[in-house]
N, C-alpha and C positions, 0 to 999 in steps of 0.2 A: 126769678122763682120766689114765691111767697114763703116767708119764714114759717116754720112749724108753730102752730098755736097750742099753747098749754094754758087753758083757762085758769086752772088753779093757781098758777103763778102770776098770770097777768092781772088777775083780779085782786091781788094783794092779800091773799089769805095767809094764815099762819105759816111760817117758814117750814115747820116740821110737817104739817099737813100737805104742803106743796110738794113734798118729795116722798110722801107715803102712798101706799096702794089705795086706790079708790074703793075697791071692793072690801078690803079689810076695814077701812074707816067706816063703811056702812054697817059692818058687824061689830063696831066699837073695838076693833083690834088695831095694833100698831105694827105695820110691816113696811120696810123701806122698799120703794118701787125700783124696778129694774127695767121696765119696758113701757113704751108709749104707743097707744093705738091711735092712728090718725083719724079713723072713722068714728070711734067713740069719743076721741079727744080726752082720754083719761089715762092715768098711770096705773100700772099693775105690777105686783110682785111676781116672782118666778112661779109660785104655786098657783096664783089666780090667773096668770096669763095662759096657762095650759087649759084651764077650764073655759076661759074666754074663747080660745081657739076651737074648742069642741062645738060651741054654739054659733060662733061667728067665723066660719072658715074662710069667708071672702074678705074679712077685714085685714088690713095691712098693718103688721107690726114693723114699722119702717126702720126703727132704730132702738137701741137699748138706752134707757135713761138711767144715769147714775149720778151721784153727787159730784163726780169729777167734771161733768158737763153742765151742772146747773147754773154756774156763773156765766157760761157762754150762752146758754139757751134763754135765760131770763132777761138778758140784756140785748139790745138791738145789735145785730151783727153788721158791722160796717164793711167788712171785706167779704164780698160774695165768693171770691175764689178760695178764700180760706175755708169757707163752709164746704165747698165742693171737695177741697183737699181732704178735709176730715172724713167726709163720707166715702171718698175713694179709698182712703187708708183703711177704713173699717171694712170695706168690701174685700180688699186685698187680704186683710188679716184673717178673714173667715175662710180663705182658701186652705184646704187641708194640705198637709205635708205630702200626702200620697199624690195629690194633683200636681204638686211641684215636681215630684219624681217622674211622673208620667210625661209631663211637659219636657223635662230635660232628656228623658229617654227617647222621645220622638225625634229629637235632633232637628226640629223645624227651625228655619231661619226667622229672624226677627224682621217683620215688615211694619213700619210705623203706621202707615195709613190703612192697614187691613184689620178686619174684625178678628178678635181673639177666638171667637166661637166658629164663625163661618169664614174660613181662611181666604176664600176667593172674593169676599165682599169688602167694599170700602166702608169705613166708618163714616156715618152721616150725622149722628146726633149723640146727645149725652143724657143719660137718665140720672137726674139729680137725686132721686129717691135712693137708688142703689149705688150711685157713684161709678157708673160703668159707661164706657163708650159702646155705641150700638150701630149696627148696620140696619138696612131696611128689613131684613129677615128677622132680626132681633126685635125690632119695633112691633112686628106683627105676631110674634110668638112669645118669646120669653118676657118681654116688657109690655105686653099689650094691656095689662091691668094697671100699669104705672101711669100716673097723671102728669108728673113733672118731667117731660122729655123736651129738651131744647135742641134746636139746630146748632151745629158746631160753630158757625160764624158768630152766632149771638152769644153763646156761652163763653167763647174764647176771646171776646173783645177785651182788649186791654191787659191780657194775661202776661204779655212780655214785659210789662212795666211793674209787675208785682215783685215783691221781695222773694217770694217762693221760687219764681222762675229765674230771677237773676242769680240765685245761689245754686240753681240746678247743675250747671257745668262743674262747679267745684265739688258738689256733693257726689256727682257721677264719677269724677276723677278720684275722689276719696274712696268710693266704693270699688272702683277699678283697682286701686292700690291695695285695698283690703283683700279683694279676690285674688289678685296676683300673688300677694303674700300667702294667702291661704292655699292656693294651688301649689306654691313652692313647698309649703309645710306638708301638704298632703302627699306630694311627691317624695319628700324626705321621709314621711311616715310610711309610705309604700316601700321604700328601700329598707327602712328599718324593719318592717314586717318580713320582707324577704330575707334579710340577714337573720332576723329572729327565727324564722322558720328553718333556715339552714342550720342554725345553732341547735335548735330543738331536734332536728334530724340527726345531727352529730351526737347529741346526747342520747337519742334512741339507739344509735349504733353502739355507743359505749355500753348502754344497758344490754343490748343484744350480745356484745362481746363478753360482758360479765356473766350473762346468762349462759352463753356457750361455754365459758370457762367453768362455771358451776357444773354444767352437764358433763363436760370433759372430766372433771374431777370425780363426779359420781360414776362415770363410765370406768375410770381407772380403778376406783375403789371396788366396783363390781368385778372387774377383771382380776383384781387381787384376790377377791373372795373365791372366784372360780379356781384360780391357781392354788389357793390354800386347800380347797376341797379336793382338787385333782391330785395334789401331792399326797394328801391323806389317803386317798383310795389307792393310788399307784404304789405308795409305800407298803400298804397292806398286801397288795398283789405281789409286789417284788419280794416281800418277806416270805410269802408262801411258795413262790417259785424257788427261792433259795433253799427252803426246806425240802421241796421235792427233788431238787438237784442233788442235795446232800444225800438223801436216802437212795436216790437213783444210782449215784456213784458207788455207794456201799453195797447195794444189792447187786450191781453189775460186777463188782470185784468178787463178791461171794459166789456169784453164779459162775464166773470164770474158773473158780477153784473146784466147785463141787460137780461140775458137768463132766469132768474127766473120769473115765471108768477106773483108772488105775490109782485113784486116791486111796491113801491108807486109812485105816479105821480111826486113828486118833484125829487126823485132820478132818475126816468126815464128821466125827462127833462134835468137834469144835464148830465146824460149819453148820451143823444141824442146830446146835444150841444158839449160836448167834443169828442164824437164819430165822429161828422162831421169833426172836426179839425184834429183828429188823422187819419182818413181815407184820408183826403186831403193830409196831410203830407206823409202818407204812399204811396199814389199814386205818389206823386212828387218824393219820394225817389226811388221807383221802376222804375219810368220813367228815373230818372237820372242814375240809375245803368244799365238799359237796353240800354241807349243811350251812355254810356261811350265807349272810345276806348280801346278795349281789345288787349293786346299785349303779345308777348313772347320774349325770349332772344335767339339771334343767334350769331354765331361767323363767321366773314369774315376775312380770313387771308390776310396778306400783300402780294399782288401778286408780287410787285417789289422785295421784300426781297426773295420771293420764287424763282423768276427768277434768281436773282443774285446768290443764293446758288446753284441752279441747274446747272448753267453755270460753277461754280468753279470746277477745276480739283483737287485741293488740298487746304490746308489752306494758302498757300503762294507759292512763287517762290523758287524752289530748283535749284541751278546752281553752277557751278565751277567758282571760282574766283582765280586770280593770288596770288600765295603764296608770302608773304613778308618775306624776309630773316631775320633771327635773329642770333646773335653771340652765338656760343656754346663753343668755345675755343679761346684763344689768345696766341700769342707768338711773339718774336722778333728775327730778324736775324741781328747779329752784323756785321757791316762793318769795314773795316780796317782803315777808316778815317772818319772825319766828312763829312756828305753828305747833299745835298739839292736836293731831288728827285722831279723833276718837271714833269716827265712823265714816264709811265711804259707801255710796250707793250709785249704781249705774242705772239710769232711766232707760226705758225702751227706745227712746229716740237716740240714744248713744251718749247723751250728756252725763257728766259725772258730778255728783254733789259730795263735797267734803264737809264733815262736821268738825269745825276747828275750835279748839279752846287753847288760848295761848296767853301767857303773861300772868304772873302771880298776883298782880294788883287786883284784878277782878276776882280771883279766887278768894282773896281776903275780904273783898267787899261783899261777896255773896255768901261767904262763910260756908262753903261746901268743900267736899274732899277732892274734887277734880282739880288737878294742877293746871289751871288756866285762867285766862280772863278774855279779853278780845273775843267774846262769844259771837261767832257768826257762821253763816253757811256760805261756802265758797263754791260757785258754779264754774266747772271747767268744761270746755268742749272737747271733742275727740282728739284734738292736737295738744291737749293739756295747756290751753291758754285760759287765763283768768277772764271770765266774761262778766260776772256780777258778784256782788257781795251783799248779803242780807243779814242785818244785825238781829241777834236773838235776845230774848229777854232774860235768858239764864244760861248756865253752862250746859252744852249739849253732851249727853252721855251716850246716846245711841240713836240710830236713825234707820228707817226702812221706807221702801217705795210702797205707795198705796195704789196708785193707778199709773196710767201712762205719763201723766204730768204732775202727779202729786206725791209729796213725801210727808212723813210724820217724824218729828224729832222729839225724843223723850228727854225731859229734864227732871229735876227733883220734884216729884209729885204732879207733873203735868206732861201732856203730850200736845205739841204744837203742830198744826198742819200748814203746809206751804204749797202753793201752786206755781208751777213753772209756766210763765206767760210772757210772750214777747221778749224772750231772752233774759228775763229776770225772775226772781223768786218773790212771790207776793204772799203775805200772811193771810190765811183764811180764818182759822179759829183755833181754840185750844180747849182741851178737856182735862178734868182732874182725874188722876189715877193714884195708886198707892204712894205714900210719901217716901218709900224707899226704892222707888222705881229706878232701874239702872240700865235695863236692856229691853228690846222690843222687836217683835216680828209681826207681819201681817199675813193673813190668809183668809180667803172667802168671806170678806166683810167683817172680820174680827181682828182685834189687836191682842197679842199675847205679850204680857208684860212680866219681866223678871224683876223680883224684889227681894234680893238678899238670899232668902231661903224658900221662896214660893214662886210659883208660876201662875199668873191670874189671866183669865180670858175676859176681855172687855168688848162690848159692842163699839161701833165706830163713833157713837155719840157719847161714850163715856160711862155707859151702864156696866157694872160688874156682872158678868154672866155666870162665872164659875171659877172656883179655886181648883185649878187642874192638878197641881202637884205641890207638896210641901216636903222639904227635907227635914225630917224630925231629928236628925242627928247633927244638924248644922251647929247648934250651940252658940249662936251669935256670930259665927263666921259667915263670910260672903260666899256661899256655895252656889248661888244662882245669880249671875249678873248679866249673862248674855243668853239669847235663845235664837234659834233659826229653824225654819220649817222647810221640809223637802218640797220639791215642786208639785208633787201630786198630793201633798198634805197627808202622807202616810206616817211620817216621822217628825217628831219635835226633838231638836238637839239642844242640850242645855249644858252650860259650864259656868265657872266662876273662878276668881283668883285663889280661893281656898279649896278648889276642887281639882285634884291632880288627874284629870282625865275628861271624858265626855260622857254625859248621861243621855241615853236615847229613850224617848217616850213615844207612845202612840198618840194620835191626835186627841184622844180622850184624857190623856194625862197618865196612863198606866205605864209603869216602868217596864221596858223591854230588855235593856242591857246597859251595862256600864263598862266603857272601854278605858282602862287605866293605862297610864304611861308614866314612866319615870323620867322621860326626857323633858317633859313640860313643867315649867314652874310659873305659877300665877297666870293661868289661861285668861286671855282678855278678848281677843277677836275671834268671831265665829261667822262663817260664811258658807252658804249653799250656792254653788256655781250653777250657771244655766244648764250644764250637762248633768247635774245631780251630784257632783263631787262635793265633799264636805271638807272644809279647811279650818284649821284651828291654829292660832298664834299665841305665844306667851310673852308677856312683857318682860319678865325677868330671865327668860331662857333664850330669847333671841332666835327662835326657830318658828317655822311654819310646818305643820303636820297635816297629812291628808288621811282621812278615814277610808279604809278599804271597803269595797262593796259588801263584803260579808259582815261588816261592822265588828270585826274581831280585833283589829289593831290599828294604830296610828303610825304612819310612815313619814319620815322626814322628807320634806320637799326643798326647803331653803334654810340657811343658817347664817351665822356670823360672817362666814367667808363671802356670802352673797350681798353683804351690806346691811344686814339686820343687826340692830343693837337694842332696841326697845319697842318692838312692834305692838300696836294696840288694835289694829284692824287690818283685814285682808279682803281683797275682792279680785276674782278672776273675771276679766271683761268678757262679754259675750262675743264669741267668734273671732277674737283677736289674739289669743294665746298670750295675753299680757296680764300679769298679776301686779296689782297696786298694793303697796304696803304703807299704811299710815303709822307713823312712829311718834314717840313722845319727845316734846321739846326739841324741834328741829326746824330748819328753814328750807327743807326739801321733802319731797315724797319719793319713795323708792319704787321704781318700775322694773319688773323682772319679766323677761321673755322666757316662757316655759314651754316644754315640749314633752 
């Protein structure tokens, strides 16, 4: 296959123009290219490539061009299969997560020699433009516009002798181990959720019992109110019955005397006199009884309570909240010498880069505040074995990944770029930044540099774009020494040794919230994990905290009992449930398994 031609590079034009957008250069503008058109043989930025596609719909934008690939493209490519691998990797990376879910849900078995699109067809060729295996149907449909399609025997010649293929079994075995461990962790998580759900149901039962207890108490109080009212009414009735009985007995006694015909006059007179009084009192009593307010007892329920209960869907809110990690295992990885790990980065390929500053001699030589010398970058593979060491020109303060194979290291006043190539770290270039630079993050083609009390946005070539944020109350203290950006670029997290908490900004530098914590002393390490979790560690407090999803509080994940004593940086590895802690002045790094 012929290598892609990029005339602006091959003709030896200016290095900046060689990676700038062709259309923007025509308009005397400066924009870094991100796409290459094979038909036009020109580079375009994201804005111009969309306009290009409107006019030249049949042109093929075969790959994205960025500075991460310029060293590979501008030089002759000696390993043909490496180029194929890079294109295959790119094609795979563009497959959506939804497609992976659908593939897994289908339950289709893996057949090595069959086409992934047309399951009944054998693969016959390889499209080098798209990096995909093709069957005959693919060649005549999906890839009919592609020019670089090779027969499998031709493109596969000598592949078994390549380093890529020789390491394939070990990498497959490693991935099998990761998947096996992950399936075990998912099973444990499933059991945990089941236990969690049972515990929540028990809690709901307790809530229901408490609610029933409250209702029973209200019922009893209502019963007591009825009894009190009943007693009041019945006592009044009983009192009147007693009065009636009293006069009844007196009238009956008088009647038994005066009804006799032979009663003498004196007795008759006495009976008449008392009879008048008794009859008067009786009439008054009967009149009082007939004129009294007769009542009954009724119950009128609380309509507000009834409405409230009828509107309730359940006894409370049932929702999913973010899981706060907890340490399940701990171990240490011994280093060959005393280290001062100031930053850790995991690259997309799985390799881990440590920024190490160790030994006071170099600290004195460079006259900087970092407690280290031996300034170097240490590259570890997934088994935590030392692969390569690259000496730095100055003390590393912080580090971040730029692309799949590139990292940037910030030192005092400079940012140095290093490329991972052939198992080693190779220096690319350096740019000047603020003289008090101490922390750095990368997002969407820009560097975000922390400088004691400010956060500054730089272009990738060192131009200062904007002062995003300034702590006007810092007063000479180091309030901003570390920064990290959420995966979607929605939030910027900022902290520093004199900042007892975590400051949250939007991507434009506007302050959103400040999460204060009394547990953290001298915050130093700040990390946004692949899942979006935010971790913060403090050098003098020996703890790691996790920010909750609502950004309201910081919760402890690990502490001194887990082996922390002076943490300076923290990283949660992608998909491995492993947390690596870089600490000050030690000959080992701490590895925690979290769940």
